[in-house]
Structures are given as C-alpha cells and as structure tokens.
C-alpha positions in Angstrom: 0.0 0.0 0.0 1.2 3.6 -0.7 1.8 5.9 2.2 -0.9 8.5 2.5 -0.4 11.2 5.1 -3.3 13.6 5.7 -3.7 16.5 3.3 -5.7 19.2 5.0 -6.7 22.1 2.7 -8.5 24.2 5.4 -9.9 24.2 8.9 -13.1 25.8 10.0 -13.3 27.8 12.1 -9.6 28.9 11.8 -9.5 30.1 15.4 -11.3 30.6 18.7 -11.7 32.7 21.8 -9.8 32.0 24.9 -11.7 29.7 27.3 -14.0 28.4 24.6 -15.2 25.0 23.4 -16.5 24.4 19.9 -16.4 22.0 16.9 -13.7 22.3 14.3 -13.9 20.7 10.8 -10.8 19.7 8.9 -11.1 19.5 5.1 -10.4 17.2 3.5 -11.1 14.8 6.3 -8.1 12.8 7.4 -8.2 9.1 6.4 -8.2 6.7 8.1 -10.5 8.1 10.7 -10.2 9.0 13.6 -6.9 10.9 13.0 -4.9 12.6 15.7 -4.1 16.3 15.8 -1.0 18.2 17.1 -1.0 21.8 18.2 1.9 24.2 18.8 0.6 25.1 22.3 -0.8 22.6 24.9 -3.6 25.1 25.6 -5.2 24.2 22.3 -6.6 20.6 22.3 -8.3 18.9 19.3 -10.1 15.6 20.0 -11.6 13.7 17.0 -15.2 12.7 17.2 -15.3 9.0 16.2 -18.8 9.1 14.7 -18.3 12.3 12.6 -15.5 12.1 10.1 -13.3 15.2 9.9 -14.8 16.9 13.0 -12.9 17.6 16.2 -13.9 18.9 19.6 -11.7 22.0 20.1 -10.9 23.4 23.5 -8.9 26.7 24.0 -7.7 27.1 27.6 -8.2 30.5 29.2 -4.5 31.1 29.6 -3.5 30.2 26.0 -1.3 32.9 24.5 -3.1 35.2 22.1 -2.3 35.3 18.4 -1.5 32.7 15.8 -0.6 29.1 16.5 -0.1 26.0 14.3 -2.1 22.7 14.0 -1.2 19.6 12.2 -3.1 16.3 11.5 -1.2 13.1 11.4 -1.4 9.3 11.1 1.1 6.4 10.8 2.1 7.6 7.3 3.0 11.2 8.1 1.6 14.6 8.9 -0.3 17.3 7.1 1.1 20.8 6.3 0.5 23.1 9.3 -2.6 25.3 9.4 -2.9 28.6 11.3 -5.2 28.7 14.3 -5.8 32.1 15.8 -6.6 32.7 19.5 -8.5 35.9 20.0 -10.1 38.1 22.6 -13.7 38.9 21.5 -16.7 36.6 21.4 -17.1 34.6 18.2 -19.9 33.7 15.8 -20.3 31.8 12.5 -21.4 33.3 9.3 -25.0 32.3 8.4 -26.3 32.1 4.8 -28.2 33.6 3.0 -26.4 36.9 3.5 -25.4 37.8 -0.1 -27.2 41.2 -0.2 -27.5 44.4 1.8 -31.1 43.7 2.6 -30.4 40.2 3.7 -27.3 40.9 5.8 -26.6 38.8 8.9 -27.3 41.1 11.9 -24.7 41.1 14.6 -26.2 41.9 18.0 -22.9 42.9 19.7 -19.5 44.3 18.9 -16.7 43.6 19.1 -17.2 40.2 17.5 -15.2 37.8 15.5 -17.0 36.3 12.5 -15.7 33.0 11.1 -17.0 32.6 7.6 -16.5 31.0 4.2 -16.9 32.3 0.7 -18.2 28.9 -0.4 -19.3 29.4 -4.0 -18.4 31.5 -7.1 -19.9 34.9 -6.9 -20.3 34.8 -3.1 -20.6 38.0 -1.1 -21.1 38.0 2.7 -22.9 40.9 4.3 -23.0 41.8 8.0 -25.1 44.5 9.7 -24.5 46.1 13.1 -25.3 49.2 15.1 -22.8 52.0 15.6 -23.2 55.3 17.4 -22.2 58.7 16.0 -18.4 59.1 16.6 -17.7 55.4 16.9 -14.7 54.1 15.0 -15.9 51.1 12.9 -12.9 48.8 12.4 -13.0 45.5 10.4 -9.9 43.4 10.3 -9.9 40.4 8.1 -7.6 37.3 7.9 -8.1 35.3 4.8 -4.9 35.3 2.6 -2.9 35.1 5.8 -4.8 31.9 6.6 -3.7 30.5 3.2 -7.2 31.0 1.6 -7.0 31.4 -2.2 -8.5 34.9 -2.2 -7.6 38.6 -2.6 -10.4 40.1 -0.5 -11.8 43.6 0.0 -14.4 45.2 2.2 -17.2 47.8 1.6 -19.0 49.7 4.3 -22.5 51.0 3.7 -24.6 53.4 5.8 -28.2 52.8 6.8 -29.4 54.2 3.5 -27.3 51.7 1.5 -24.7 54.3 0.4 -21.1 53.2 0.3 -19.0 55.2 2.8 -15.7 53.3 3.0 -13.7 50.8 1.0 -10.6 48.7 2.1 -8.3 46.7 -0.2 -4.9 45.3 0.8 -2.8 46.1 3.9 0.8 44.9 4.3 -0.5 41.7 2.5 -3.6 40.9 0.6 -5.9 41.0 3.6 -8.0 44.2 4.0 -8.4 46.4 7.1 -11.1 49.1 7.2 -11.4 52.0 9.7 -14.1 54.6 9.4 -15.7 57.0 11.9 -19.5 56.9 12.0 -21.1 60.2 11.0 -24.4 59.4 12.6 -26.0 56.7 14.8 -27.6 53.8 12.9 -27.2 50.4 11.3 -24.2 49.9 9.1 -23.5 47.0 6.7 -20.2 45.5 5.9 -19.8 43.4 2.7 -16.9 41.0 2.2 -15.9 39.5 -1.2 -12.7 38.8 -3.2 -11.0 37.7 -6.4 -9.2 34.4 -6.7 -5.5 34.3 -5.8 -3.2 33.5 -7.6 -5.0 35.6 -10.2 -6.5 34.3 -13.5 -8.6 35.7 -16.3 -11.8 35.3 -14.3 -13.5 38.6 -13.3 -16.0 37.0 -10.9 -16.0 37.0 -7.2 -14.2 33.9 -5.9 -15.6 31.2 -3.7 -14.8 27.6 -2.7 -15.2 25.2 0.3 -11.6 26.2 1.3 -12.0 30.0 1.1 -12.3 30.5 4.8 -11.8 33.8 6.6 -11.8 35.3 10.1 -13.0 38.9 10.6 -13.0 41.1 13.7 -15.6 43.8 13.7 -15.3 46.5 16.3 -17.0 49.8 17.2 -14.8 50.4 20.3 -11.0 50.5 21.0 -9.0 48.7 18.3 -5.2 48.6 18.3 -3.2 48.6 15.0 0.2 48.4 16.7 2.1 49.6 19.8 4.5 52.3 20.7 7.3 51.3 21.0 6.9 48.6 18.3 9.2 46.3 20.1 10.5 45.5 23.6 13.4 43.7 25.1 13.0 40.0 25.7 12.8 38.7 29.3 11.3 41.7 31.0 7.8 43.1 31.5 7.4 46.4 29.6 4.5 48.8 29.4 3.5 49.9 25.9 1.1 52.4 24.4 -1.6 51.0 22.1 -2.0 52.9 18.8 -5.2 52.6 16.7 -8.8 53.8 16.7 -11.6 54.3 19.2 -9.5 55.1 22.3 -11.0 58.6 22.9 -13.9 57.2 25.0 -11.9 54.4 26.7 -8.4 55.7 27.2 -7.8 53.2 30.0 -7.7 50.5 27.2 -4.7 52.3 25.6 -2.1 50.9 28.0 -0.9 47.3 28.0 1.9 45.3 29.6 4.1 43.0 27.5 5.5 39.9 29.1 8.3 39.2 26.7 8.8 35.6 27.6 7.4 33.7 24.6 9.6 31.8 22.2 9.9 33.5 18.8 10.3 37.1 17.7 6.7 38.3 18.3 4.3 38.5 21.3 0.6 39.2 21.0 -0.9 41.6 23.6 -4.4 42.2 24.8 -6.0 44.7 27.1 -9.4 45.3 28.8 -12.0 46.4 26.2 -9.7 45.7 23.3 -11.3 43.9 20.2 -8.3 42.0 19.0 -4.7 41.3 20.1 -1.9 43.3 18.6 1.7 42.0 17.8 4.8 43.4 19.5 8.3 42.6 18.4 10.7 40.9 20.8 14.4 41.5 20.7 17.7 41.3 22.6 19.0 44.8 22.0 18.7 47.7 24.4 16.0 50.1 23.2 15.9 53.9 22.9 12.8 56.1 22.2 13.2 59.0 19.9 12.9 62.4 21.6 12.1 65.7 19.9 13.6 68.0 18.8 16.0 65.9 16.7 15.6 67.4 13.2 19.1 68.6 12.9 22.6 67.3 13.4 23.0 69.5 16.5 19.9 68.1 18.2 20.4 64.5 17.2 20.1 61.9 19.9 23.4 60.2 20.4 23.0 56.5 21.1 25.3 53.5 21.8 25.3 50.6 19.4 24.2 47.9 18.9 20.7 49.1 19.9 17.1 49.4 18.7 15.6 52.9 18.2 11.8 53.3 18.3 10.5 56.5 16.8 7.6 58.2 15.1 7.3 60.5 12.1 5.0 62.8 14.0 4.0 65.4 11.3 4.6 66.5 7.7 8.3 67.2 6.9 9.4 65.6 10.2 13.0 64.3 10.1 14.5 62.3 12.8 18.3 62.2 13.3 20.5 60.0 15.5 24.1 60.1 16.3 26.4 57.1 16.8 30.1 57.0 17.8 32.1 54.8 15.4 35.8 54.2 15.0 37.6 53.8 11.8 37.1 50.2 10.5 33.9 49.6 12.4 31.3 47.9 10.3 27.7 49.1 10.9 24.6 47.3 10.0 21.5 49.6 9.8 18.0 48.2 9.3 14.7 50.2 9.1 11.3 48.6 9.6 8.3 50.7 9.1 5.8 49.9 6.2 5.4 46.3 7.4 3.6 47.7 10.5 
C-alpha cells in the first residue's frame, strides 16, 4: 500500500476565543478516521469525534497565549502541512447564509465580535449588519490570505441608506483592514468578497469550500500596533496602544508586554480591546526617539548595537540619530516601518 499522510486544505473555524469549546472541521477529512491532531501550544486541544469524520472537539484554555498558533493532523504515514489557528479576545460567531445582499445581511447583536466565515461558492458575497453610534470608529480586520485562503479580499461599508461610505483593499499583505468613523447613529452594513488568488482571467468573485476567513468587527477600541513597536525579551514592559476608538476608553490604551514567549513576536491584549496586537521581541537595548531631533546639532546620540523606536509625527518631520564609530567599524542599519 502507498503511504498517504493527511492533506488538510483548510480548517473551520480557523481560530477561537480564549476559554471556549467548539467544533472544528478539517477538510479534506483525514483518512483513516479518527486521525490525531497536534498543536503548537498545549492550551489548544483537538479531539476527534469518532462518529463524525473530519470533526474535532476544540478546546482553548483561558491562559492560552493570544495570536496565531499551528495545528497539524497526522497518522502512521505522516503529517499534514501546518494550518494557522488564531486565538482571540472577542466573542465569536459563525457566518450564516443567506447573506449575499445588503437587505439580507446577517445582523450582529454585539460588537466587538469575530465572524468565522466562508466564501463557499463562485460569486459569493457575505454581508453583516450592526449598530454604531455617532463618533464610533468602525474597524474591520480580516484574515483570509494570511490563513492560506486562495483569495484577494476587500471590504465595503454602507450606511443605513445603503450608500457606500468606505472601502478597504490590501494592507501589508492581501488582507483588508477598514477603519471609518460613523457620521451618525444607525445600522451599518459591511460586505466581504474577493477575487481568486493566484489571479487568473476570471472577473467573478471567488468562492470555494476552502475559502475561509476570520474577521473582527469593532465599534470600540482597536489597536493597530504599539509604541514602541518592540520590547526587550525577558522583562515586562509597558506599551502604548495605537489605533482607533480610544477617545472614549483611554484606559484601554495601556498594556503590559510579558516578553517571555519563544519566537520574535508576542501578542498583547487589554481590557476592552477587540483583538490582540503584535509586539516585536528583541535582545538589543531600546531607545525612544525624543524631539527635537531634526538637525545634526539636536540628534540623539546612542550607543550601538541598539534598537531605536520613533515616530514621524508630522509632515516634513525628520529624525536624526548620532552614533560614535571608530575607523574600520562595520555598521549594519535596518529600518522597519511599512510592514507595520
């Protein structure tokens, strides 16, 4: 007999809230069944249901680290490619069809909420309606391409009259992120659709059983990143959350990073926050930019090697830093900005 390790094309849902239990479906179902599952953190447990092929009982412990983790499915012949499983903060719900039109949108009673959905057929569009008050920041963060779904997705936001008020295409990858401040109180509708990726000659909206997505919808505090962007490994460091909707809940803008995890990224949550935010972990001592430093005379002199965290605070801003170097020293300078 030929060896046949599991080949899992997608999992649904592709994540879960801390402290939750739910059913997870692996497609295509591992054979023979039941098939065991491995996770990159012991707080995520997947137990196969013997009488339902491809279905696992998923449990996410309350102390599981936030952010992305990996799962694999295996048998005596080998293991599947890893799939991403995201552990989040907000309550979760599943997309419910039919919701292909604005007037048939799935109504979400509460925000923030994480919607686990699937563009399951060609031409599929998923619509979600929710209430927002005047002045609220409506933020929708989608993970689809980053979950290895074959789609280049985009978002449209419509007001209570059906007029389009905002549009979001790609961010630092093909996944969209929409942020818009409500002009008046009322019901708003978000539509999600996409084109096939890798691209072909088709101009129709894409859909397939494996085009899964995970979207966080918020009308409250939502962090895009932190300041500083990174912290030193091995110590607890306070950071300032940067994003939208903090005007009314400023207490949610502060978070503490416990820089103990393995890897180069930690994911941080705070009270009232819709979704966790990544923070870089490093070994170098850190310095924060201080103004004024627009000229050589006012440049901040730093020792090296080190990491400098700064902000281009206004138009025409220029930040300068001084380092002391001796003849023959070799300097390696790296700037990271647009990826955040």
